[in-house]
N, C-alpha and C positions, 0 to 999 in steps of 0.2 A: 906450038906448044899447049896452049891456052886449053884449045878444043880438045885434044886428045884424055890432058887432064880432068877434064869435067867427066868426060866420057870417062873415065878410072874411076871417078868419085861416083859417078852415079851406080854404077856396076857395083861398086864395094856395095852401098848401101841396099840395091834391092838384094843382093846376096845373102846381106847377114839378115834383112824381113826375112827371105825363105826360110833360112837356116833357125830360126827362133822366132817366127810369130805371134808366138801366146803370149809369151813376158812380155815382147814390144807391146800390145794392145795395153795390156792393164796399165805399165810403166808410163806409156805415151798419155794415155787418158791420164792419170792422175797427176801427170808432170803439169798437163795443161791447164787442168781443174788448179792444182796450187798458185798458175799464174793469172787467174783472175783473183785472187783470193790475194785481201791485207790482214797479213801472220804480225801484229804486234809483239807479242810474246814469243814470236818465234819456234812455234809446236811443230811443226812443217820440218825444220831440219834438218830429219832424217829422212826427208825425201829426196833422194841424188837420183838424178837422171839417167848418171852413169851404171845405174844399179841393172842389173840382170833382172833383178824380179822384186815386189813391191813388199813382200812377205813379213820383211822385218821393219817396216817402217810404221812410226806411232799413228796407232788407230785403226789400221790395216789390220784385218785378218785372211785368210787363207783356209782351203779346204783340202789337205792333202787328196781325198777322193777325187777334188777337180782338178789333178797335175796342180796342183796349187796354184789353184787360181783365185784371183781375188772375190770373194765372197761379201764381206763384212767389211762400209765403213764407218767408223764410231765416233764421230770427233766434235760429242759433246761438252759444251762449255772449255771447249779452245780457244774463244775472245775472238775468232776468225770472222772476218767483213768479207764483202762483193759483192759477187753474182754466182749463183751455183751454177758453172760452165756444163754446154752440152759435152764435152768433154767425157763424163761420165758415161756417156751413153756406150765408149768405146768398150765398156765391162761389163762382156755377157753373162757372167754367170754370176754380179751383185744379188744377193739377196737380200741384204739387211742396209738401209742408206738412213744413217741419221747425225743430225746435226743440229740438235738441241740446243737451246739457253746460248747462241751467237749474236751474231749482227748484222745476219745474211739481207740483205733487198733485194729486190725488182718481185717478178710474177715466179709462178711453178710454170718451171718446162710442163707442158703439153706431151711429151714425147720419151719423161722419164719410162712410164709403164711397157714402154718398147721394148724393155728390157724384160723377158719373157720370166727368167726367174725372180722377177724383182715382189719380196714377200713383205716386208717393214718401211715404211717412207714414214719420217717423222723428224720436221722440219719446225714444232713446238719452239715457243718466245724468242724469235727471230724478227725481222723486221718487212716481215712481206707481203706484197699488197695485192690487188686485182682479185680476179676472180677466180674459183675451179674452175681448171679449164673443162671442158664437156669432154673433150678425147681424153682426157687422164684417166676416165670408169670407162674408156670405150673398150679397151684393150686389153685389161685387168685380172684375167684368169687368173693369176697365182696371187694376186696379190691381198694378204690377210689384215694388214693394220693401216689404218693412215689417220697419222695426229697431224693436223694444224691448227695445237691450238695455241694462243697469243700471240697474232698477228695481228697485222688491219687488212686483213680480207675482208670482201663487201660483195653484193649480190645471192644467187641462189644458189642453193644447192644443185649441181645439172642430174635430172630426173636419170641421166644413164649410169647414176650410181649401182642402179639393180642390177645393171648385167656382172657385178662383180659378186658374185653370189658365195664366193669365199671367204670375202671378208664379217672376221670376228670382233675386230674393234673398230671402232668411227669416234673420234675425238676432232671439235671440232669448236671447239669452246673457246670465249674470248676473242672474238673477231665482231668484225661488224653487217654478217650473214644478215637475212630478211627472209622476207617470204612464207612462204608454207614447206612443209617437210611435206617433199615431191613421196608421191605417190611409190615410186622405186625401191625406197626407203624399206617397204613393209616384205617385199619379197624378200630382203636378206637372212633366209630361214635360220642362219649359224650364226647369225649377230650373239654376242652375249654382253656387246658394253658400247653404248652410243650415251655420249655426252655432249650436246648441242648446246650448254649453258653458257648466260652470260652473253646473246646475240639481241638478233632485232626480227626473231621469227616470233609470229601472229595465226590467230586464225584457230580455230577448234580443231582437236587433233581426234580423228576419225578410230577406229576402235581395229585398224592393224596390228596396234599391238597386239594381240589371239596370235598372231602368225611369229611371233617371236619365242618360241621354245624352250630354247637354250637362252634368253637374258638375263643377265645379272644385277646389271647395274644401266636404271636409265636415270638420266640427271638432264634435267628441264629447269632448271633453275637459271629465274631473273631470265623471262622474255616476256613475249605478249602476248603470252596464249590465252584463249578466254574461252568459254562455256562449261558446261558442267566437265570433272574428273571422269573421263574415261573408265566404263567400268571393266572392260577388257584386259585392265591390267589387272585384274584380280586373278585372271589366268595362266598370269606367268609366274608359275609356282617356285618356280629355282630365283625369283627376282629376291637378291640383298640388299641392295641400296635403292630407293627410290627417291629424289627428291624434284619434286614438280614449285617451290617453293616461289614467291615473289616472280606470281602471275596475278592471272585475273580469271582465273577459275570461282565457281558460283557453286551454290546449289550445298547438297550434303554428302559426309563422307560415303562410296559408295560399301554397301554392303560387300561386297566379291571380297574387297580388300581382306576381309576376315581368313581369306586361303592363303594371305602370306605366309605362310609359317614358317618360311625361311626367312624373312625378310630381318636383318639387325639395326638395319637405319630407315627411316619412315620421317621425312619433312613436306608440310604444305606448309608453310608460314608463309605470311605475307600475301593473302590471297583475299576471298572475299567469301568464306567457306561461312555459313549457316548451321543452326540446331545444336544438339547434343551432342560431348565427345559417347559418342557410341559403348553402350558395355563392355561389346563383344570385342574392346581394343585388347582386353586384358587376356584374349585368345592366343595370340601373338607374342608365345613365349620365347620365343628369338630374340624379340627386339630389345637393343642395346641405347639405341635415343631414338625419340619420338619428339618432332618438335610441330607443334600446331597452333606456334604465338603468330599475333597480327592477325589474327580473321573474327569472326562474330561470334564463334562457340558462348553458348549461353546453360543453364541448367547450373548442375553441380557435376564435380569429377566425381566419377565413378569408383565404387569400391572395385571395381575389377584389375584397376591400376595393381594394385597390392600381387596381382597373379602370374608378373612379368618379372622373375628373379635375375634376370641378364641385366635389369634396365640398369643404365649408367645417369644417363640425359633425359632431363624431361624438362621440356618447356613449354608453358600453357600461358603465356605472358600476353599482355595483350589482348582478352578477349572479355567477355563480360561475364565472367563464371562463375556465380556464386557460391553458398552452403562453408561449409568445414572442407580441412584437408582432410581427405579421409583417414582415420588410423590404420588400416588395412598396408599404407605404406609403407609402413614398419618393415612387413617384409620384403620390400624392395632394397635388401642388403647392400648391393650394390653399387646402390644409389650414388654418386659423387656430385650431381652440380641440380639443382631444383631452382627452377623460376618459373612463379606463379605472379612475379608483377604486374601490378595497370589491371588487376580486373575487381572484384566485388567481394572476397573472399571476407568470411567472418571466425569467430570465435577465437581463440589465443596461440599463443605460441605453441607450434608443433613438439612438443613432448617430445613423443615417438619419435625424434631422430638420437636424443640421448637414451634413447632403450626403456622409459619408462610412459606413463600418462602425468597428468596435471597435478594430481594428490598424489608422484612418488610412487605407484605403483606398478610395476616390473612388467612390462608385458612379455607374451607367449606367442609363438607360434609353432603348428606342426607340423613334421618332418615325414617322408616315408625314409624305413627303412626295415628292409627285409621282410615289405609287405606289410608294416605293419607303423601307424603312425604316433608318431613321441613328440612328447608336448615338452619344446626347450625356451629358455628365456631368448629375448631378441636382443641382442650386441646394438652397441652404441653406432650407428653410422658414422662410417668416416667421410666427411661430404667437403667437398671442395668449396664450391659453390653454393650459397644460399642468397636469393633474391626474393623477399617476399612483400616488396614494397609497393606504395598505392593499393592499398587494400584497406581493408577494417579491423585489422585485428586487435583486439582488448590483451588488457590483463600486464602481467607483470613481464620482465625478463624474465628468465628462467636462471636462477641464482646458481647452478652450473651451468651453464652455457660457453663458460670455456672449459669444457670436457670434449663438446664437439672434435673429433679426432680430424686433424689434417686442415682444418677449415683456414682459406684462405680469401674466400672475398663474402663479406656479411654484408646485406644490406635491408634495411627494416624500416625503410625510412616513411615518411607519410601513411603513418595509421595512427591506430588510438592507445597506444602503449604508455602505459603510467607506472610508476615507481622509481626504485632509483637504478643507476647502472651499477651491476652488481661487480664484486671485486674479482672475480674468476675471468675475469675479461681478460683479466691480465695472463691469464695459463694458454691463451692462443698465440702460441709461440710461430706456429705459423704464417697468421695472418696478416695480410697487403693490405685491407682495405676494408672501413669500418664506413658505416656510414644511419647512423639511428636519428637521423633529423626528423624536425615535423613532427613530433610526439608530443605526450606530456611527461616527459621523463622530468622527476625532481632530485633532492641533493645535489653532491658535490660529484665530481670527475675523478675518478681514481686515482689515485696514485700508482697504483699496481699495473696501469695501462703502460707505462714506460718499461715494461719485459716484451712488449711487443717488438722486438725487434730488428723483422720483421716488413712493420708498419710502414706503410708508403702514404696512404690516403687514411687523414682522422677528418668524419663530418658529423657533427654533435646539435650543427646550429637550430635554431625554432624550437627550443623547449623551454624547461624552467630550471634549468642546472643552475646554483648559487653556486659560495665558496668558491676558492680563488683559483689561478690558471695550475694545473703542478709541475713544479720546476721536471720531476723526470721524466714528460715530454720531452726535453731536450738531451735525454740519452737514445735517441729513436735517430739516428745518423739519417738512416734511409729515407726521413719524412718527408714529405716533397710537397702534400695540401692538408691545411687546418684551416676549417671553419669553426669556430665556435661563437657565431653569431648571432643575437636576439636571445639573449640568458638574462638570468641573473647573478652573471658574473661578476666578485670583487675583486679587490687590493690589486696589486702591483702583478704588471707580467712576468715573470723569472727573469732572470741574466740569463741562466741555462739556456735560453732559449734561440741566443744567437750563434749557437754552436752547431745547430741545422743547415750547415752549408747547401745541402740540397733543396733546399726550401721555395718553389715559384709560387704559394700562394699561400695567404696567412691573411684571416678576418675574424676580427674579436669585436666587430662592429654591436651598437646597437647594445651594451651590457651596461654595469656599473663599475668600469673597471677606474683606477687612481692607479697617481707616479706619473713614474718619467719612463717614456717609450724605452725597450733596452737599445742602445746602442752598438754597430756595428754588424757586419755580415748583411742579410735580406733588409735588416730593418733601417737602413742607409737610406734605401729607395723602395721603402715601404706605403702602396698608395695611402691617401689621406681618407677614403672611403671605406677604406679595411679597417679604421681604427675609428669612425666616426662614430657619435651617438653614448660617447663617454665622456660625460662634461669634467670627471677630473683629471682624465688623460693630460700630460702634458707633454713637452718637447717642440723640437722646431715643424715637424711632421705636420702638427694639427694647430703650428701656430701659434701656439700659448707656452708660456714662461712657467716654467715650473719654482713656486713658493721656494723661497727661502728656510722655511719653516713647516717641519711636516707637526702637525697637531697627533702624536700617538698616546697610551696612556704607558703609564712607565710606572711599577712596580717594583719597590725597594724593600729589603728588610735588613735594616743596621746590624740585627741579632743573629738573623741565619749565616749561615756558610757559603761555601764556594769551592766547587772542585776545579782545582789548578789542571795545569798540567801534568802530562802522565808523568813527568822525571818527576817530579816535587811537592804536588797537591798530597793533602790528605783531606777527609772528613772532620769535619768538627760541629759539636753539638748546636743544633739549633734553637733560641731560643728568642719569646716576643714578640712582639705584634709586627703586621705588616705595615709600613707605612709608604705612602706614595711620592714622589717627587713633589708634583703638583700639589697636593695636601700639607707638604711641609712649605710650600710656596707661599699658598693658599692663609694658612696660619700666622706665617711672617708676613704677611700684607696687610692682615688685623692688627700684627700688633705695629707693624709701621704707621700705620692708620691712628692708634691709642697715642703710639706715643707723641708722634707728630703733634696732634690736639695739647696734648701734656705741657708739650717741649712752646707750641703758643700761647697757651695760657701763661706757663712761668715767665714768658718773656715779654709778654702786652703787660704784667703786674710790674715785673722789673723795670719796664721801660718808667711806664707811671712812675716808681717810686724814682726813679731817677732824674725823671723832668724837675719834680718836686725838691728834691735833695740839689738840686743845680741852682734853679731859683735861691732857697733858702744861701747856699755856697754866697751864693751874687750877692744877695742881698749885705749875707754877713760881711764878706771882703770890701764893700764900699761902706759898712758902717752902715744899714738901712735898717738894720735890724737883727736879732740873733735867729737861731735855729728852731727855737719854738715858735717862729710863725713861717718859717719854711713851709708849709703845707696850705697855708694861705693863697687864696686865688690869687696874680699877679699880670700886671699886662705883659712882665720881663720874664715870665715864666716859662718853661722850655728852652730859654738863648744863653748864649756863650758871653763869656762878660771877659774883658782885659783887665789887669791892673797892673800898676808899675810902682816902683816903690817899695816903701817896708809895710808889713801887713804885721795885724798881730794875732803872730801863731805860735804856738808854746815855745818851739824852738829858734824859733823868727828865720826872719830871712834869709840868711847864710847856711843858719842850719839846714835848714829844709835843702838845701842844691848839697847834702853831701853824699860821697861816694855811696853806704850803708844804704844812703834812701833810695836811693835809682830805682826803679818799676822796670823798667825799656826806654827803649830808644827807637823812633821812626821817624818819618822823612821830614817830618816838623820841628822835633827837638825830642828831649830827654821828659821821660814823666817820674815824678819824682812822689814819696810820699812824706803826708806831713799830718799834723795834727790841730782843730783850733782849739778854739779857746775853750767850748763844753768840752775839749777829749777827741770830738769826733775825728776819724780818721778819713782825710780827702788825698784825691790823684790828684798833682798839678803838674802843668806840663808846661816848659821854658821852650817859648816859641823861639827856632834860630833865627826866622826871618822875622821876627816882631820890627824889625828898627823899616820895614819896607811897608808895614800895615800904620795908618797915621791916625785912625778912629776907628770906634766902633762901627760907624756905615761900612766903613771900605773896606774891615775884615771882615762882617758879615757878605758881603759882597764877594768878594776873593778867593778866602782862604774856602767861609764854609765847605763852595764844592768839592774843595780838594780834600776837604776833612772828609765829606759822604762819600767821597772815591775811595780812599784810601781807608775809611771804617767798612766801608761792603769790599773791599780789598782783603781784609785782615776776617771776613765772616767767611769770603768763601775758602782761605786759604783751612781756616778752621774747622771747615764739611768737607776738607779737600779726599775726593773719591766719590762722594755723594751727591755734591753740586753740579751741573748742566756746568757746559763750558763757556755759555752763554753772556753767565751773570757776570764777568768779568768785561763783556762788550757793552759801553755806552748804547751803542747803537741797534742791539737785538733786543724786541721787545720780549719780558719775559711775561711765557704761559704756565698752560699745565703742562706741557710737551719735559719741561723742567722737572715736575713731578715724576712722571714717566724714565725720565733717566736714574732718578734716585732712585726709583723700583727694578729698575732694569741691575743698575748693581746689587740692588738687594735680592736681587734673584740669586746673582751670581755668586753671592758672600754663601749666601744658606745653601748651593750647593757644593762648593768648593772648602766649606769648612775654613776662608780665608776673609782678613780684613781690604776693606778698598787698597788701601794702604799701608805695605810695610816695610819699614826703615830699616836694611839690613845693614853690615859692616862697611862696606863700598860699594853700594848702590842702593835704590828703591826700587821696589816692586810694587806696578799699577796694577790691580789683580783684572781690569777690563784689557788692559792689552794684552796679558801673559796667558789671558784667556782665548783670545782670538788668535796670537798666533800657535798656539795647540790646536786648536782646529782647522786651522790652515795646510798645518801639516799632517793633520788625520791622527791626531794623540789628545784628542779631547777627553781622553776616557781618563789620562791622568792626571787629567783637574779634579776628579770628583772627592767630594770630602773622603781623605782615608778613615776615617772613623764608620763608614760603612764595610769597609773590610771588601770591597769587590762586590757586595753581594745586592747588585745593581742588573737591569739587563741592557745591555750597553746599546743594542739598536735603540733606546728608547729616553735614556738619559739626553742623548743630543739636543729632539727638539727644544728641551727645558731651557740648554745654554747657548742657542740661537736666540729663543726669546728674551733671555736678558741681553744678548749682547746688541741687537735691534735694536732693543728698548734704550739702550746705551749709545748710540750712535751718534757721530759729534755732530749732524748734520738735523736742526731740531723736526725740520718738515720730513725727515725719515722715519722718524720714531711713530710707533701705532700709539693712537688714542687709548685713553685707560679703558675706557669702553670695552675696546676689542682686545685690549689685555687681558681684561676679564672673561670677556666671551671664548676666548682661547683657551685659559685655566681652568671656567667650566667643560668646556669639551674633553680634556686631559683628566677630570675627572672623573666627567660621567664614563667617558672607553675605561678609564684604568675601574669602576667598578662595573 
């Protein structure tokens, strides 16, 4: 039974093929091709082997004139990989085979051109390797387009390519092909486009280009061709694009090139061409892009450049061209990109870009209209790229540089420009990059630059710019690179810079900046080298702690008015003179010193008088004399005396101890007021511990130190608020830091208008503690004397308050010397002036 069944199936299959062989060849070939392909995106899902026709499948095209046979396979960008299988050879009516931008690998099938109808082969941007098969071009009677660009092909171009006489386009770019251009290539008289760029071809190019009568595109960029530029290229009168860049061509530009009147793109960049830019270059009136950069051209830019009305891109950079930029270039009204960097060009900024010369005179041009020359003003050129860097330009930047319409890239670095940065630069709303580094610019960075909303790169380094960094730069949300290094900038870096979320490079090294680095964002990871050379900057990045006192000028007007919130404030009439807190402090310091001298003098007189009186009292109490002798020198002068029993007092001993005679109580007894026989008043203390002391010697040995301590404590209490706390500690040495403490309290008293210690109904307010607490809460301004009526700069009064608190710190070693305090006050005073 099995054998008859097999015979029957075989018969059915043969019968089916014989009935409809046309459709089965196309379907079968494509299904075999699909079987060798990886299709992760399932783009070939419509390819069904059960279908009678492939005409409805994705990527497949059929020709009704050819009985609906498959004539096109276009699978560009389908994400396919694998090998290009020989199953496609069954499609005998195929004219176009394009599988560009996929991941096919392996080698090129040499039998592809056996499909006699094949006209287009496009295997570009895949992973093909190996060489180009000789047989591929051996039977290519119908082949017109070959594109193997963007693969990994190696070897030489087979000379058999010359047999493909119908070829109009050959693109073998971006491979690793090498050797010379085969002689057979020059036999392709129908060739219109040849692209061999990005390979390893070498040698000289023969004059075979003269046979390309119809060629429009020649691209040989990025090879190793050498020798002179072929003169025969000038006979390709239909040539529109010629790119011979990045080779090793030598010599001058062939004069035959002046015949390329249809050429719109001409590039010879990156060769070793010499001589001058020829004056006949202006005869190429159809040119839209001219690139002669990175050669050895010398001389000056010819005036004839201005005769190319369609010129959009001009690149003459990296040569040794001198002279000035010709003013005739103002006639190139379509110019959008100008790069003359890295030459020796001098003169001033090309003012013709703004439609006028450097004196402001409007430029004019002549145009033909109805066979008559008409003179009219030159309009401003809408240029996008302007690079005149690394030349010898001098003078100032034009004040109306912001009027260059559409400018996106501005590079004026490494020149000799002077003056200031124009404020109109803020009008460049489309600018993305500004580089005016390495010039002699002065003045400040204009805050108007914060209006350049599209700015990404800002480089102003190595100039003489001064002033502060504008906070408005923080508005440039797209800013990525900032370089202000090697200038004379000062002040603090604005906190607004932390809002630049896209910042990847920031350099302000070698300036005179001060204060704390901004915290947050990019500045948390900024490199130390980016802020070095600023000795007054502080923060963790520079390993320098920020001082607690920042001497800043403070100007206050206690008689002037202040503008308060819009909800409740009104203007008040200002009168009086302006005084600074620093001046008030200096005046108060002088008064404090004078008052101190007066107090010390009075105390000295008082002490001497007291000593004399004490001696006289002692003698009187002991019966040794009267008070009239109390001022005479005596061995017992200045000592304390005890007495017991009765004494010759006016009121008597018991009368002296009456309650109404009590002056006060202390730790050693009660003090009473009484009078001697001559009616002089004295204070007598009745010691509560007198029974413990048996003699004068014992009294002086044990009690006097306690009395001294008690007296010192009384003095401290009497000067509460001014006296340093170490006065109450016997183990601490009394130094000039005690005076600094008192001065600090005085500073706070002047600023706040309050006493050092104030006794309230239910509380005692210590000035120093109150001010310190307000400062820690960020509300120090509330402590300022209300008589000032708020007329003071809040950002300047804080340093004076901090100075007072530092002087009045509890630890003596943490207080500054008085000389340091004076220096700070003088600095504040000078800054205020």
